[in-house]
N, C-alpha and C positions, 0 to 999 in steps of 0.2 A: 504494500500500500504506499502510495506517494506521501511524503511528509507535507503536512499542511503549513502554509506560510501565514505569518501575521501581516495584515495590511494588503493593499492592492498591488497587483502585478501591473505596474505602470512603467513604461519605458520612455525616456526622453531627457533633455537637458534644460535645466532651469537656470537662468542668469540672475543670481542674487546680487543686489546692491548691498554688500555687507556693511552693517553699521560699525561704529567705533566701539572699542572696549568690550568686544566679545570675541571669543576664539572662533576660528573657522569650524572646528568640530561642533561647538555649541550651535553655531548658525546652521550647520548641516542637519543636526538633529531636529531643530525647530522646523526646518523646511520639510524634512521627512515626515514629521508628525502632522503638519498641516495638510500635506498631500495624502496622508495615510498610506505612504508607500512602503512596500515590504523591504526595500533595499535602497541604499543611497550612498554616494561617495563624492568627495570634492576633488578638485583637480589642481591641487597645490595650495598650501595654506597661506593665508594672509596674516600678518601680525595683528594682535588685538588692537593696536593703535591705528591700523590701516582700515580704510574703507574701500568700497568699489567692487568691481566685477569679480564674482566668485562663481564660476560655473559649477553647478551641482548635478551630478548624474544620477538618475533614478532607474532602478531596475536593471535591465540588460545593458543600458548605456554605461554602467560602471565598468564593463569589460573593455571599454575604449577610452577610459578617462586618462590613461597614460599618454595618449597622443595630444591631449590638451596640456598635460603637465609639461610635455616637451616643447610646447609652442612658444612663440614670442609673446612678450607682454609690453604694455605701455603704462607709464606711471607719471603722476604729478607729485612732486615732493617739495616741501618747504623745510629748509634747514635753519637752525639757530647757530649763528657763528659766534665764536668766542667761548663756547663751553663744550667740553667733551664729557660724555657719560659712559658708564661701564657697559651699557647695552647698545650704545650708539643711537638711542632714541629717548624721547621724553619720559619713558617709564623707568629709566635707570637713574643711578646716583651720579651727580656731577663729580668727576674725578680731577678736572683741571679747568681753570679759567684763565684766558690770556687775551690781551688787547688785539684789536683788528688793525694791522699795520700794512696790509697788502694793498696794491693798486689794482684798478680794473684790468690793466694789461696783464698783471701777474695772475689774476683770476681767470682771464681768458686762456692763458697758456696752460694753467693747471687743468681747466675743464677739458682742453683738447687732448690731454694725456689719457683721458678715460674713453675717448671715442675709438671705435674700431675693435680689433681683436686684442684682448689683454688677458692677464692672469689675475685672479682674485682669490685671496685667502678668506674663506667664509668666517663669519663671526662666531665666537663661542656661544652666543645667544641665538643660534640658528637651530632648526629642527633636524639637521643632519645627524645621522646615527653613528655612534661609536660603541662597539660591542653591544649592539642592540638597544642602546639608550640614547635619546637625543642629547646633543651637546649642551643645550641650555640647562639640563639637570646637573651636569658636571659644573657648569659655570656658577650656578646658584650655591654650590658647595665650596666654591673657591678653587676648583680644580681646573687647570688648563690642559687641554689636549692638543698635541701637535696636529695641525691641519695642512694638507697639501694645497698649494695653489691650483685653482681649476680654470681652464680656459672659458672665457665668456666673450660675448660680442655686444657692444653698444652701437646699434645701427644709427641712432640719432640722439643727440643730447642738446636740448634747446635751453638757452638762457632766457628766462621769463622776466625776472626782476631782481633787484637788490635794494632793499629799503632798510637802512640801519643795520641791525644784526640779523636780518632775515634774507635768505637767498632762496629763490624759487626756480625750479628746473622742471623740464619734461624729458623723460628718458624712455626710449624704445630699445628694448634689450632682449637678449636670448634667454633661454631657460637657465635656471640656476644662478641668476644674477641677484645679488643682495644689494638693494638700494641703500640700506643702512651702512653697509661697508663702503660703498662709494662715497657717501657723505662723510663718514669718519676718516677715510683716506684723504679726501679733499681737504678736510679741516687740518689734518697734520701737514699736508703739503703746503698749505697757506700759513702754517705756523700759529694758528689761533685755536684750533679745535672746532668741532661742529657736531651737531646731532640732529636727528629727524624730529620735527615737531608735528608734521602733517604728511600723510602719505595716502594717496588714492590711486587705485589701479583703474585705469581708464579703459583698457582693452585686453582681451585674451584672444590670441589667434586673430580671426577676422570677425568675431562676434560683434554685432552692432550694440553700441552703448544704449540706444533708445529701447532695447528689449529688456534692460535690467528692471527688476522689481524689488522694492524694499520689503523687509519683513512686516512692516506696518501695513503696507498695501496688501500683502498676501494674507495677513491675519484678518483684515477687513473683508476680503473676498470670502475667506473660509467662514467667518462669522455670519455673513449674509447668506451664504449657501446653507448653513445649518438652520438659520432662522426661517428661511423660505423653503426648506427641504429640497433644495436644488442639488442634483447629483454632482459630485466632484468632477466627473467627466465633463460636465457642461461648465461648471464654475471656474475650475482651476486648470484643467488639462490643456486648454488653448494657449496657456502661457509657455508650454514646453516647446522646445526646438527638437526636431528629429534627431535621434541618437547618432545617425551617420554623419551629422554635421561635424562631429569630432574627427572624422577621417575623410572628409570631403576632398582633401588635397591629394588623396591617392587615386590612381586611375581605376576606372570601373570595368568590370567584366560582368556581362549579363548572361544568366543561365536560363534555359528553358525549364518549364515546370518539372519535366521528367529528369533532366540532369541535376536540377537543384535538389531533388529528393535524395539522390545518392550523396551529393555534397553535404547535405544537412545530417547525414549519417556518419560524417567524418571521412568520407572517401574522396581521394583526388579524382578529378573529372577532367574530361576534354571539353574545351569550349573555344569559340572563335575569339582570338585576340592576337595582338602583335607585340606583346610585352616580353622583355628580356627575362632570363632566369633570375630568381631571387628577388624579383620585384614584388613588393607588397601591393595588394590590390583590394579594392572595395567590391564585394560581390553582391549583385542584385538578382532578383528572380522575376521572370515574366514580363509582360507588356507594361505592367505598372511599376517595374523596377523597384520592387520591395527589397529593402536591405536585409540580407541574411547572414552577413559576417565578413570577416577578413580572410584573405588567403595569400599564399606566396606562390609564385610561379616556379615549378620544379625545373630541374635541368632537362627533363623530357617535355616541358611545355604544359604540364598538367596544372590545373588550378587546385592547389592543395590547401585544405582548411587550416586556419590558424586560430581564429576565435569565432565561434558560432553564436548566433542569436537563438536562444531557446524560446520556443513557443509554449507558454504555460497554458494548461487547460483549466477551465473554471474550478474543477474540483480540487486543484492544487492550492487554491487560495481560500481564505475564510471570507 
């Protein structure tokens, strides 16, 4: 007998406008409960201080969240110059205060060093794991772990304004880039110290900012649905983006219904395509191009399943 799941078997991606002073996991759990979804996962944590776009994958979409974790991001950040903190943001303790003595020309030169391909040493207050535990747990105990510098790319770094001891920037960067670390490194380069006082994620991959929804808006929609006995399928589900938007950048291979039946059983299949071996591909079925999973092209040209979308039957959910 199949195990019964709690919540609805709903698949899609919700673009949350995360509020400040809440962890990404807390925000995730609130969204999951409001949708009454059986399964949910986010696509890369935002600091509690940060606001903005946090794509939340529901149901089968969680299988493809890694591809959003690996995507480019865009941020707006405001730094306070003249103060360095132990966490590189406003939640930390001030560990040094120094006067601002640099010129605009020196600032321009310093900013330029962060553009393009560079190496970055992650903060001790990051969620990176060491021996199964996040670095910030060690940092809170006063333990410093050696971290290797990691390659990152800053595609665009825009100077927005400098007013007094505040500096505002917009940064478009690759996965794994820590904005707090950029600000801390910039402050040391300028000889005054700096930390983040405002951080907002404007974009993940190519998702449109206008599709973001706040927790307050989502709660209001859920409350109205409960009061009017409106099904969640009608009240909330239109907010979801299709789960294959997480992998829309991969080339598509379309299978016939007959061939798709074998593919969904985990078997490599033959299909019409002109893709090279080892190419990851988004697989769809039939004239409606229904998304059924990810595959890799084998050396023999077969479409070999890698991650399949499971079709749940009604009796598997409560």
